[in-house]
RODO-2510 file (C-alpha; in nm, 4 decimals, decimal comma):
residues 410
     n   res          X          Y          Z
     1     m     0,4429    -1,4115     0,4761
     2     l     0,6463    -1,2733     0,1932
     3     q     0,8033    -0,9578     0,2305
     4     t     0,7157    -0,7787    -0,1545
     5     l     0,8525    -0,6093    -0,4031
     6     f     0,6381    -0,4001    -0,6473
     7     l     0,7365    -0,4463    -1,0227
     8     s     1,1020    -0,2893    -1,0304
     9     f     0,9642     0,0412    -0,9041
    10     s     1,1160     0,2058    -0,5743
    11     p     0,8914     0,1883    -0,2199
    12     v     0,5579     0,2893    -0,2845
    13     k     0,2116     0,2987    -0,1177
    14     e     0,0080    -0,0010    -0,1552
    15     d    -0,2985    -0,1144    -0,0756
    16     l    -0,2903    -0,1387     0,2579
    17     w     0,0351    -0,0152     0,4074
    18     c     0,2415     0,2650     0,3099
    19     i     0,6129     0,3362     0,3045
    20     p     0,8203     0,6105     0,3836
    21     n     1,1559     0,7205     0,2892
    22     g     1,2231     0,4158     0,1050
    23     k     1,1655     0,1375     0,3446
    24     w     1,0780    -0,2113     0,2648
    25     y     0,8663    -0,4310     0,5141
    26     k     0,7175    -0,7544     0,5526
    27     t     0,3408    -0,8048     0,4291
    28     l     0,1207    -0,8397     0,7140
    29     m     0,3863    -0,7748     0,9591
    30     r     0,5921    -0,5683     0,7745
    31     q     0,4264    -0,4256     0,4726
    32     t     0,4968    -0,2074     0,1352
    33     h     0,7551     0,8129    -0,8495
    34     s     0,8605     0,8691    -1,1534
    35     l     0,5673     0,7457    -1,4344
    36     m     0,4618     0,5042    -1,1619
    37     t     0,3196     0,7609    -0,9231
    38     t     0,0381     0,7895    -1,1928
    39     i    -0,0240     0,4290    -1,2093
    40     l    -0,0489     0,3623    -0,9083
    41     k    -0,2850     0,6255    -0,8596
    42     k    -0,5009     0,4877    -1,1056
    43     c    -0,4941     0,1246    -0,9471
    44     a    -0,3435     0,0569    -0,5698
    45     a    -0,5808    -0,2470    -0,5053
    46     l    -0,2975    -0,3859    -0,8255
    47     l    -0,0137    -0,3920    -0,5745
    48     l    -0,1029    -0,7274    -0,4075
    49     a    -0,1819    -0,8704    -0,6914
    50     l     0,1577    -0,8275    -0,8086
    51     t     0,3683    -0,9352    -0,4666
    52     a     0,7061    -1,0943    -0,5735
    53     v     0,9919    -1,2337    -0,3998
    54     a     1,0679    -1,2549    -0,0121
    55     a     1,2962    -1,0960     0,0621
    56     l     1,3886    -0,7972     0,0298
    57     a     1,7033    -0,5730     0,2287
    58     a     1,7469    -0,7495     0,5247
    59     t     1,6067    -0,6589     0,8126
    60     e     1,7378    -0,6489     1,1570
    61     e     1,6115    -0,9061     1,4387
    62     p     1,3469    -0,7082     1,6084
    63     t     1,4076    -0,6441     1,9367
    64     l     1,0038    -0,5646     2,0127
    65     k     0,7879    -0,8712     1,9978
    66     i     0,4856    -0,9918     2,1403
    67     g     0,5101    -1,0590     2,4936
    68     d     0,7897    -0,7615     2,5618
    69     p     0,6846    -0,4845     2,8147
    70     a     0,5321    -0,2093     2,6033
    71     p     0,7949     0,1462     2,5315
    72     k     0,7474     0,4034     2,7227
    73     l     0,5357     0,6925     2,5878
    74     q     0,6838     0,9705     2,4013
    75     n     0,4644     1,1597     2,2493
    76     g     0,5042     1,5050     2,1243
    77     k     0,2229     1,7330     2,1108
    78     y    -0,1350     1,5647     2,1950
    79     v    -0,3665     1,7054     1,9015
    80     q    -0,6377     1,6010     1,9856
    81     g    -0,7962     1,4335     2,3362
    82     d    -0,6067     1,4768     2,7029
    83     p    -0,2401     1,3051     2,6938
    84     v    -0,1640     1,0338     2,8054
    85     k     0,1566     1,0328     3,0330
    86     g     0,1699     0,6538     3,0622
    87     f     0,0153     0,2990     3,0712
    88     e    -0,2202     0,2612     3,4114
    89     p    -0,3018    -0,1041     3,5238
    90     g    -0,5912    -0,2226     3,4448
    91     k    -0,6379    -0,0320     3,0993
    92     a    -0,5590    -0,1835     2,7281
    93     y    -0,4301     0,0698     2,4788
    94     i    -0,3900     0,0427     2,1147
    95     v    -0,0941     0,2880     1,9914
    96     e    -0,1248     0,3359     1,6186
    97     f     0,0989     0,4415     1,3881
    98     w     0,0174     0,6533     1,0974
    99     a     0,0421     0,9796     0,8684
   100     t    -0,2146     1,2410     0,6721
   101     w    -0,0179     1,1376     0,3854
   102     c    -0,0851     0,7653     0,3899
   103     g    -0,3809     0,6452     0,1703
   104     p    -0,4684     0,3170     0,3568
   105     c    -0,4355     0,5042     0,6627
   106     r    -0,7060     0,7284     0,6118
   107     q    -0,8708     0,4342     0,4636
   108     s    -0,8558     0,2313     0,7890
   109     i    -0,9039     0,5397     1,0869
   110     p    -1,3107     0,5459     1,0294
   111     h    -1,2507     0,1238     1,1001
   112     l    -1,0271     0,2026     1,4082
   113     n    -1,3003     0,4502     1,5360
   114     d    -1,5404     0,2078     1,5161
   115     i    -1,3475     0,0115     1,7574
   116     y    -1,2515     0,2899     1,9595
   117     t    -1,6613     0,3456     2,0071
   118     k    -1,7271     0,0225     2,0796
   119     y    -1,4342     0,0074     2,3501
   120     k    -1,3832     0,3302     2,5181
   121     d    -1,6249     0,2972     2,7983
   122     k    -1,4619    -0,0707     2,8864
   123     g    -1,1199     0,0478     2,9640
   124     l    -0,9512     0,0715     2,6212
   125     v    -0,7856     0,3675     2,4925
   126     v    -0,6690     0,4885     2,1490
   127     i    -0,3776     0,6618     2,0453
   128     g    -0,3464     0,7618     1,6640
   129     q     0,0295     0,8375     1,7302
   130     d     0,1285     1,0468     1,3792
   131     c     0,4856     0,9098     1,2598
   132     f     0,6511     0,9917     0,9655
   133     e     0,5100     1,3459     0,8761
   134     r     0,6401     1,5543     0,6095
   135     d     0,4093     1,8382     0,7911
   136     d     0,3371     1,8416     1,1355
   137     s     0,0769     2,1502     1,0584
   138     l    -0,1220     1,9325     0,8219
   139     v    -0,2063     1,6795     1,1266
   140     e    -0,4762     1,9362     1,2764
   141     p    -0,6545     2,0119     0,9972
   142     f    -0,6464     1,6134     0,8883
   143     i    -0,8286     1,5708     1,1996
   144     k    -1,1035     1,8363     1,1625
   145     k    -1,1895     1,6855     0,7687
   146     m    -1,2622     1,3516     0,9023
   147     g    -1,4593     1,4888     1,1802
   148     d    -1,6678     1,2474     1,3522
   149     k    -1,4436     0,9225     1,1732
   150     m    -1,1696     1,0580     1,3777
   151     t    -1,2679     1,1015     1,7647
   152     y    -0,9889     0,9103     1,9637
   153     r    -0,6343     1,0870     2,1079
   154     v    -0,4123     1,1810     1,8387
   155     a    -0,0504     1,2866     1,9127
   156     l     0,2112     1,4204     1,7143
   157     d     0,5984     1,2045     1,7640
   158     d     0,8732     1,3403     1,9421
   159     k     1,1399     1,4863     1,7002
   160     t     1,4007     1,7028     1,9324
   161     g     1,7327     1,5149     1,8745
   162     n     1,5814     1,2523     1,6934
   163     g     1,4693     1,3145     1,3366
   164     e     1,2767     0,9615     1,2967
   165     g     1,0390     1,1056     1,6109
   166     k     1,1022     0,9082     1,9535
   167     m     0,8001     0,7109     1,9222
   168     a     0,8610     0,5777     1,5918
   169     a     1,1860     0,4517     1,7097
   170     a     1,0783     0,3206     2,0092
   171     w     0,8010     0,1388     1,8553
   172     m     0,8278     0,0709     1,4884
   173     t     1,2135     0,0833     1,4358
   174     a     1,2308    -0,1797     1,7665
   175     a     0,9534    -0,3676     1,5700
   176     g     1,1358    -0,4027     1,2670
   177     l     0,8321    -0,2384     1,1105
   178     s     0,8908     0,0762     0,8733
   179     g     0,4794     0,0233     0,6949
   180     i     0,2311     0,2201     0,8298
   181     p    -0,0758     0,1772     0,9211
   182     s     0,0399    -0,0015     1,1770
   183     a    -0,0813    -0,0938     1,5802
   184     f     0,0286    -0,2182     1,8673
   185     l    -0,1902    -0,3723     2,1471
   186     v    -0,0884    -0,3508     2,5091
   187     n    -0,2441    -0,5150     2,7488
   188     t    -0,3700    -0,3805     3,1247
   189     n    -0,0414    -0,5191     3,2521
   190     g     0,1610    -0,2864     3,0199
   191     v     0,2824    -0,5787     2,8026
   192     v     0,2776    -0,5793     2,4350
   193     a    -0,0147    -0,8631     2,2958
   194     w    -0,0795    -0,8055     1,9409
   195     i     0,1324    -0,6458     1,6438
   196     g    -0,0187    -0,5785     1,3084
   197     h    -0,2730    -0,3947     1,0580
   198     p    -0,5628    -0,2014     1,2466
   199     m    -0,7695    -0,3427     0,9558
   200     e    -0,6376    -0,7156     1,0575
   201     l    -0,7645    -0,6123     1,4672
   202     e    -1,1014    -0,4794     1,3620
   203     q    -1,1555    -0,8326     1,2118
   204     k    -1,0414    -1,0030     1,5636
   205     q    -1,2281    -0,7773     1,8074
   206     e    -1,2049    -1,1443     1,9960
   207     i    -0,8749    -1,0174     2,0772
   208     i    -0,9800    -0,6713     2,2530
   209     d    -1,2379    -0,8351     2,4406
   210     q    -1,0318    -1,1427     2,5780
   211     v    -0,7354    -0,8431     2,6690
   212     l    -1,0016    -0,6866     2,8610
   213     a    -1,1460    -0,9824     3,0255
   214     g    -0,7722    -1,0243     3,0991
   215     n    -0,7712    -1,4050     2,9931
   216     y    -0,5747    -1,3463     2,6188
   217     d    -0,3264    -1,6374     2,6070
   218     l    -0,0195    -1,3944     2,5693
   219     k     0,2685    -1,7302     2,6114
   220     k     0,0239    -1,8565     2,2989
   221     a     0,0573    -1,5371     2,0862
   222     a     0,3922    -1,4835     2,1783
   223     a     0,5347    -1,8101     2,0447
   224     d     0,2951    -1,7938     1,7701
   225     y     0,4887    -1,4602     1,6446
   226     a     0,8650    -1,5922     1,7061
   227     k     0,7626    -1,8789     1,4959
   228     e     0,6650    -1,6364     1,2005
   229     l     0,9677    -1,4093     1,2513
   230     k     1,1504    -1,6989     1,2417
   231     a     1,0073    -1,8477     0,9245
   232     q     1,0235    -1,5213     0,7362
   233     a     1,4138    -1,4856     0,8660
   234     d     1,4489    -1,8611     0,7067
   235     e     1,2308    -1,7570     0,3568
   236     q     1,4053    -1,4128     0,3135
   237     k     1,7387    -1,6544     0,3504
   238     a     1,6203    -1,9032     0,1166
   239     m     1,4807    -1,6397    -0,1416
   240     a     1,7705    -1,4335    -0,1814
   241     p     1,9339    -1,5565    -0,5303
   242     l     1,5931    -1,4912    -0,6383
   243     q     1,5855    -1,1787    -0,5108
   244     d     1,9439    -1,0589    -0,6471
   245     k     1,7805    -1,1166    -1,0171
   246     m     1,5198    -0,9153    -0,9104
   247     n     1,7590    -0,6628    -0,8480
   248     a     1,9846    -0,6965    -1,1658
   249     m     1,6379    -0,6392    -1,3495
   250     s     1,5582    -0,3962    -1,1897
   251     k     1,9176    -0,1678    -1,2156
   252     a     1,8935    -0,2738    -1,6062
   253     m     1,5146    -0,1637    -1,6442
   254     r     1,6777     0,2343    -1,4523
   255     g     1,9568     0,2146    -1,6976
   256     k     1,7286     0,1404    -1,9302
   257     k     1,9014    -0,1765    -2,0580
   258     w     1,6279    -0,3839    -2,1966
   259     d     1,7850    -0,6827    -2,2893
   260     e     2,0043    -0,7235    -1,9889
   261     a     1,6569    -0,6428    -1,8058
   262     l     1,5002    -0,9483    -1,9861
   263     d     1,7771    -1,1727    -1,9332
   264     a     1,7770    -1,1020    -1,5573
   265     l     1,4026    -1,1651    -1,5598
   266     a     1,4528    -1,5206    -1,7501
   267     a     1,6487    -1,6011    -1,4804
   268     a     1,4848    -1,4920    -1,2059
   269     e     1,2367    -1,6993    -1,3196
   270     k     1,3785    -2,0077    -1,2823
   271     l     1,4517    -1,9261    -0,9345
   272     v     1,0948    -1,9072    -0,8708
   273     p     0,9986    -2,2036    -0,6110
   274     e     0,7209    -2,4268    -0,8315
   275     d     0,4682    -2,3575    -0,5390
   276     r     0,5365    -2,0018    -0,6153
   277     k     0,5476    -1,9803    -0,9937
   278     a     0,1496    -1,8830    -1,0191
   279     s     0,1293    -1,6054    -0,7492
   280     m     0,4700    -1,4720    -0,9487
   281     e     0,2928    -1,4842    -1,2970
   282     i     0,1216    -1,1276    -1,3012
   283     n     0,4243    -0,9957    -1,1912
   284     f     0,6842    -1,1302    -1,4242
   285     g     0,4263    -1,0449    -1,7267
   286     v     0,3929    -0,7066    -1,6184
   287     n     0,7552    -0,6507    -1,5949
   288     r     0,8161    -0,8151    -1,9461
   289     f     0,5270    -0,5900    -2,0295
   290     r     0,7288    -0,2647    -1,9392
   291     i     1,0636    -0,4128    -2,0644
   292     l     0,9011    -0,4686    -2,3855
   293     l     0,7709    -0,1201    -2,4138
   294     g     1,1339     0,0277    -2,3191
   295     k     1,2856    -0,1594    -2,5747
   296     k     1,0078    -0,0623    -2,8561
   297     d     0,9498    -0,4027    -2,9364
   298     y     0,5537    -0,2926    -2,9732
   299     p     0,4607    -0,6230    -3,1127
   300     a     0,5682    -0,8222    -2,8631
   301     a     0,4407    -0,5582    -2,5743
   302     y     0,0882    -0,5584    -2,7283
   303     k     0,0853    -0,9299    -2,7736
   304     l     0,1694    -1,0205    -2,4186
   305     a    -0,0502    -0,7466    -2,2732
   306     a    -0,3244    -0,8778    -2,4719
   307     k    -0,3004    -1,2555    -2,3218
   308     m    -0,2554    -1,1408    -1,9828
   309     g    -0,6079    -0,9616    -2,0427
   310     e    -0,7448    -1,2804    -2,1527
   311     d    -0,5652    -1,4734    -1,8721
   312     q    -0,6718    -1,2141    -1,5857
   313     k    -0,9994    -1,1037    -1,7341
   314     d    -1,1471    -1,0379    -1,4304
   315     n    -0,8817    -0,8725    -1,2697
   316     p    -0,9910    -0,5394    -1,2912
   317     m    -0,6537    -0,3611    -1,1719
   318     l    -0,4699    -0,5411    -1,3668
   319     l    -0,6704    -0,4811    -1,6981
   320     n    -0,7007    -0,0896    -1,5714
   321     f    -0,2792    -0,0792    -1,5409
   322     l    -0,2630    -0,2300    -1,8318
   323     a    -0,4422     0,0039    -2,0212
   324     w    -0,3372     0,3024    -1,8633
   325     q    -0,0036     0,2554    -1,9271
   326     i    -0,0532     0,1908    -2,2865
   327     v    -0,2646     0,5400    -2,3191
   328     s    -0,0310     0,7160    -2,0638
   329     d     0,3159     0,6881    -2,1090
   330     k     0,4918     0,9540    -2,3385
   331     a     0,7690     0,7339    -2,4509
   332     i     0,5476     0,4696    -2,5997
   333     e     0,5734     0,5904    -3,0048
   334     k     0,3087     0,3489    -3,1414
   335     p     0,0235     0,3036    -2,8617
   336     d    -0,2368     0,0326    -2,9182
   337     l    -0,5306     0,2213    -2,8530
   338     a    -0,7806    -0,0583    -3,0006
   339     l    -0,6396    -0,2732    -2,7092
   340     a    -0,6444    -0,0138    -2,4371
   341     e    -0,9890     0,0493    -2,5301
   342     t    -1,0666    -0,3404    -2,4747
   343     l    -0,8754    -0,3720    -2,1217
   344     a    -0,9908    -0,0227    -2,0321
   345     n    -1,4096    -0,1461    -2,1071
   346     r    -1,3327    -0,5099    -1,9738
   347     a    -1,1949    -0,3338    -1,6573
   348     n    -1,4768    -0,0953    -1,6356
   349     a    -1,7663    -0,3876    -1,6976
   350     v    -1,5766    -0,5883    -1,4392
   351     a    -1,5888    -0,3176    -1,1640
   352     k    -1,9535    -0,2932    -1,2829
   353     g    -1,9139     0,0965    -1,3514
   354     a    -1,8421     0,1573    -1,0195
   355     n    -1,4814     0,2291    -0,9866
   356     p    -1,3742     0,6099    -1,0783
   357     e    -1,0139     0,5218    -1,1380
   358     i    -1,1330     0,2656    -1,3612
   359     l    -1,4001     0,5036    -1,5556
   360     d    -1,1037     0,7883    -1,5898
   361     t    -0,8655     0,5500    -1,7615
   362     q    -1,1400     0,4577    -1,9841
   363     a    -1,2605     0,8355    -2,0272
   364     r    -0,8697     0,9169    -2,1470
   365     v    -0,8551     0,5898    -2,4113
   366     l    -1,1816     0,7004    -2,5641
   367     f    -1,0801     1,0566    -2,6530
   368     m    -0,7818     0,9116    -2,7925
   369     n    -0,9245     0,6846    -2,9885
   370     g    -1,1617     1,0352    -3,0841
   371     k    -1,4511     0,9601    -2,8994
   372     k    -1,4750     1,3147    -2,6923
   373     e    -1,9150     1,2697    -2,5954
   374     a    -1,8017     0,9297    -2,4567
   375     a    -1,4690     1,0418    -2,2990
   376     i    -1,6829     1,3335    -2,1572
   377     a    -1,9667     1,1240    -2,0037
   378     a    -1,6997     0,8397    -1,8662
   379     q    -1,5047     1,1516    -1,7163
   380     n    -1,8308     1,2754    -1,5642
   381     k    -1,8901     0,9319    -1,4310
   382     a    -1,5660     0,8994    -1,2465
   383     l    -1,5889     1,2713    -1,1381
   384     a    -1,9502     1,1514    -0,9477
   385     l    -1,7710     0,8713    -0,7605
   386     a    -1,4598     1,0172    -0,6723
   387     a    -1,3422     1,0650    -0,2952
   388     p    -1,3213     1,4274    -0,2190
   389     d    -0,9565     1,4712    -0,2550
   390     d    -0,9298     1,3319    -0,5577
   391     k    -1,1947     1,5631    -0,7464
   392     a    -1,0221     1,8376    -0,8610
   393     a    -0,7766     1,6787    -1,0538
   394     l    -1,0424     1,5030    -1,2627
   395     q    -1,2241     1,7640    -1,2899
   396     s    -0,9257     1,9376    -1,4384
   397     t    -0,9276     1,6522    -1,6407
   398     l    -1,3104     1,6176    -1,7560
   399     d    -1,2061     2,0581    -1,8402
   400     s    -0,9891     1,9448    -2,0959
   401     y    -1,1761     1,7139    -2,2748
   402     k    -1,4622     1,9490    -2,3234
   403     k    -1,1770     2,2468    -2,4587
   404     g    -1,1188     1,8676    -2,6999
   405     e    -0,7453     1,9077    -2,5447
   406     l    -0,5708     1,5846    -2,4329
   407     p    -0,4530     1,6550    -2,0583
   408     d    -0,1499     1,5145    -1,8818
   409     r    -0,1648     1,2578    -1,6856
   410     n    -0,3464     1,3244    -1,3691
***
């Protein structure tokens, strides 16, 4: 699979993985703050649609692969469940790396818990290995909040003498991974049988069944994994010239050298293989939109946004992104509120009014267009549909609308 670059920004959370400490990793095997922190909060699912070029920073050859003996467990404190001292013959293990700050981890935890519940009496041990944690004291309250959605063992990482964490270093770094959540399935002989995203494993439970039954084709799995790693490395090398142009565009954008950014983007487009052009179209379009906004070429920017809105009229997260960009970027001197409302309304229609982030965008657009009561109604809907962690921010926004005030970006 491809490595990913989200537009031209620093590494951020995406809808399947989180990428800590400025690291990148490959899709499925090693996936991917400024204004974009706000925008990403509103359209996390857009990230996969905006997958850009293969090959970002070069990574060393992984030293931990499928078919290798599992590294020893070097956990820190177990904050839930009995400590696991080592891999017992006859038992299989899932070691899943996660963190409290990682949104995709929170989404995957209940699914991993379903696997644990199904197989815990059949010889499967699940260890939720906290890693890359900014504050270890947050882990226990997090587990309590998850309640019956997170009932398997959970351990902190041992960071003594290693700021990265001994488990993170021996497993994640060794496997060439930096994105979480990531899971390792260890077979009944203490050998790594599978590596990937835990949500993927949920859909491939026959692998767990075969591992527990002792009839999993480990040799084939190791060979397939090796082929995929080689394909990734080859593609990384082949796509390096394109990545150079994307890096140049990113640098120019950070320096607000908009003409240079446009030139680099145009050069990058010419390097895209024919079979990739369709998948890259959204990425290039959004980058060009942002560059044109930065250049204050508003007629060209809005013409492009309108075209993208038509071409991608069934893509609610892209529509939401475009609308939110127009109404939330304080640097935009002439926001096209009519276009923003069209995009936001279309996004909400495609999402069938069930996405709180889109409703939040729609409410802001409506308020800025002088439709206070409609904005309050939309924000109320967003609040009702929102996850518990998002309600406070949405409530604050609602309170501002009721006062007749436009809130800062939330």
